[in-house]
C-alpha positions, -999 to +999 in steps of 0.1 A: -417+166+304-397+133+305-412+102+320-391+072+329-411+039+330-396+009+348-411-026+345-402-058+364-419-084+342-418-122+348-385-126+331-370-091+323-363-056+335-375-030+310-373+008+308-390+033+285-380+069+284-405+093+268-400+130+261-431+150+254-411+178+237-393+156+211-418+127+212-389+104+213-393+069+228-363+048+240-368+012+253-342-010+269-346-046+281-325-070+301-333-105+314-333-110+351-311-137+367-331-168+376-362-186+363-389-161+370-408-184+394-391-179+428-367-149+429-348-126+452-370-094+453-341-073+464-319-085+436-347-077+411-350-042+425-312-037+422-312-049+386-342-027+377-326+004+393-293-003+374-311-005+341-331+026+350-298+045+357-284+036+323-316+047+306-318+080+324-281+089+321-278+126+312-316+131+312-337+154+335-365+129+344-397+146+357-417+115+368-413+077+372-440+052+361-439+016+374-452-017+359-450-052+374-471-084+374-502-098+389-502-126+415-467-121+429-461-125+467-433-117+491-436-116+529-416-088+545-407-074+579-415-038+588-381-027+576-388-044+542-362-072+549-372-105+534-391-133+552-396-150+518-385-146+483-409-133+457-432-161+445-443-151+410-474-163+392-459-196+378-452-208+414-476-236+422-464-247+456-499-244+470-515-268+445-522-296+470-538-271+494-560-256+467-570-291+455-583-297+490-602-264+490-618-272+456-633-303+470-657-279+488-680-267+460-697-241+483-664-226+494-651-225+458-682-207+446-682-183+476-645-174+471-649-168+433-679-145+437-664-127+466-630-120+451-633-125+413-604-151+417-605-188+416-593-213+441-559-219+425-523-219+436-515-189+415-532-165+438-513-149+468-541-157+492-534-194+489-496-189+487-498-173+521-520-201+535-496-226+521-466-209+537-485-209+570-493-245+567-457-254+560-445-236+592-437-200+581-447-176+608-470-151+590-480-132+621-472-095+615-457-103+581-462-075+555-477-088+522-463-073+491-456-082+455-425-072+434-440-040+422-453-028+456-419-037+471-402-016+445-425+013+452-419+010+489-381+011+485-384+041+461-408+062+482-410+047+518-447+042+514-463+008+520-491+011+494-505-009+466-531-002+439-565-018+438-557-029+403-528-051+416-548-061+447-576-074+426-554-103+415-545-114+450-577-132+461-578-108+491-598-079+477-636-078+478-653-073+444-682-055+460-661-028+477-628-010+477-611-027+506-593-059+517-618-086+526-615-098+563-638-127+557-614-142+532-585-139+556-606-155+583-617-184+561-581-192+551-567-187+586-543-159+577-557-131+598-522-122+612-508-108+580-503-070+574-517-057+542-505-024+525-527+007+521-549+005+490-548+035+467-561+044+432-540+039+400-534+077+397-516+079+430-479+090+434-454+096+461-420+115+460-388+096+452-366+093+483-330+107+481-312+073+485-330+058+454-326+091+435-289+086+439-291+051+426-310+062+395-291+094+390-322+115+390-337+143+412-351+134+446-387+143+452-400+136+416-433+117+416-432+079+415-465+064+403-480+035+421-472+004+400-499-013+380-499-049+367-487-054+331-520-070+321-541-040+333-516-015+319-516-031+285-553-022+282-543+014+288-513+012+265-535+000+236-563+024+246-586-007+249-607+005+278-640+008+260-666-018+270-663-047+246-626-041+238-604-072+242-567-075+244-552-108+235-515-113+246-495-144+237-462-140+255-446-162+282-482-169+293-514-162+274-542-139+284-575-125+270-588-094+288-623-081+280-633-046+293-666-047+311-688-021+329-690-043+361-675-075+375-687-105+355-689-140+370-690-171+349-715-198+359-687-223+352-661-202+371-639-204+340-630-167+340-617-141+364-628-106+373-601-081+381-598-043+380-581-022+354-570+014+360-602+025+343-628-001+353-633-039+352-618-067+332-634-101+325-605-123+316-590-157+311-554-166+312-532-197+306-498-205+322-485-222+291-478-202+259-444-189+249-428-209+277-441-241+261-427-230+227-393-224+243-395-258+259-405-276+227-378-258+207-351-268+232-364-304+234-368-310+197-343-288+180-318-277+207-295-250+196-289-264+161-318-244+146-333-209+152-370-202+153-367-186+119-352-218+105-380-239+120-407-217+105-405-231+068-410-266+083-445-258+094-474-265+071-511-256+076-521-285+054-506-310+078-533-330+095-535-358+121-510-341+144-505-353+179-526-335+205-506-312+228-519-301+262-500-270+272-502-275+310-465-279+317-470-252+344-505-263+355-538-250+343-553-216+350-584-208+328-608-223+321-606-254+345-582-239+371-567-273+378-532-264+390-524-301+393-529-307+356-499-320+337-490-313+301-476-333+272-485-351+240-512-376+232-517-397+201-481-397+190-473-422+162-440-435+147-444-414+116-446-381+135-415-360+130-401-333+153-416-307+131-450-324+136-445-323+174-434-287+173-464-277+152-487-296+176-473-275+204-483-243+186-517-257+178-523-269+214-515-235+228-540-218+204-567-244+212-562-238+250-566-201+245-596-206+222-612-227+249-608-197+272-622-174+245-654-194+242-659-190+280-655-153+278-677-149+247-704-170+263-703-147+294-699-113+278-709-117+242-685-113+212-659-085+216-663-054+195-626-056+186-596-077+195-560-064+197-534-092+196-498-088+208-468-108+220-443-132+207-469-150+186-464-121+161-428-131+154-441-163+138-463-157+107-474-193+108-485-192+145-502-158+141-522-170+111-530-203+129-544-182+158-567-162+135-578-193+116-588-212+148-606-182+163-622-172+129-623-135+139-604-106+126-577-094+150-560-060+150-522-063+155-512-041+184-486-016+172-475-011+208-446-036+212-444-026+248-480-019+257-477-023+294-449+004+298-467+026+274-498+022+296-477+031+327-464+062+309-499+073+299-510+072+335-480+093+345-488+119+318-524+121+331-510+126+366-488+154+354-519+171+339-509+163+303-528+146+274-519+109+274-526+107+237-492+119+227-481+115+190-451+095+200-473+070+218-500+067+191-506+035+172-497+034+135-523+024+109-537-009+122-527-041+106-552-069+107-549-107+110-577-120+088-589-156+092-591-180+062-627-194+063-616-224+043-597-236+073-626-232+098-641-267+095-607-285+098-597-266+129-632-271+144-627-308+141-592-306+156-605-285+184-630-313+192-600-337+194-583-313+218-614-310+240-617-348+241-581-351+252-586-323+277-615-342+293-596-375+293-567-360+312-585-342+340-567-347+373-597-367+384-594-393+356-571-423+355-547-408+330-547-374+347-540-389+381-508-404+367-493-369+371-478-365+337-485-374+300-461-392+278-439-368+259-435-390+229-462-417+232 
């Protein structure tokens, strides 16, 4: 059996071809045009199909697995033509609307416990309300994300999985259906929502798209899952207490739980995975902040590898960097937050500023981790993945700040591996195929001698975080000084 997995991530199209007979795995990746914030959903579909055709050339594919993202939104007409582009998770156009809603503490608490999502511009529920408020006619508009749009074009079925739907702010946590009370509260009753199905659902590939891909019509296409949920499956981290920790474009910690868990501070989210529940926290600023800092401070004159020797764990009194260039998700959910540096002095070099960015990102994620651990207890194991692993300094910094051992995920492409595992199960095959198994685990081990120093630096970070809340004088200014 041969499974072709197709993924439309925030920035790239990705394919993985897996052959159960030979156990061979082939992965290809290509960046999408555009910035990954607001994009043409039809163009993304075309680019994904083109890469899929290249990957499947000369191969008899038996099934197609799909992976996409959480929190995307596009409004469509019944024929799937676009009313709006796809607004991906970094889009914060609704931040003024959500700031108004957060002034109502009772509503904020009600929405959080009802949906597992926070009142924040990232969630499609508020993106829709924002579009309606700005004059877009949402009556009769079909609500999809990039993955569900791709599935609809490939199969003709207007479906979405409950795993994807759990990140919309429109799905009830105490049931398996869309929540009409949320739609009524936000004044968006006129929208049309897709049929909800389980993560092991498929539909046959239509002939038109089969021709595009160069594969047989009628083969099963799996309902898409979100990359975050599928990463749990790819890493086989679906036991209660397992935590995956991804540091890519954004950062996320996802803790497998037996039931939806709600933080008294509302600092975490509760979504569904293909195999249960996830208690999680996520940040909008991670690798994207590193890319920004590298471009600002070093331009194209140096590579990341050339910057690495300039970093020093013994360096102290760095500036404080707040990684909210794209607003804040967990733990404060202040989408109006700004990012930048505090406590910059004349003696600070560009290497100091760059290292401060790495440190500030880790502190932001550690802030999230403390919320999750307070709610669910310490995880039984942590699997770390993402671009952080390409920097030995940054990876060790992360372990030293957290002061816990972390298993390095050997699944470089955990989300598409997870999608492939679901397709294998659907075909009646064992998903624990040798070609998909992890190698002997490598561990990131913290240095206890650095614990106290980073504890003190984290206190500096928390002080800066408190001083720059949007409700404070400095936070209300809208931005922080980049160099002062």
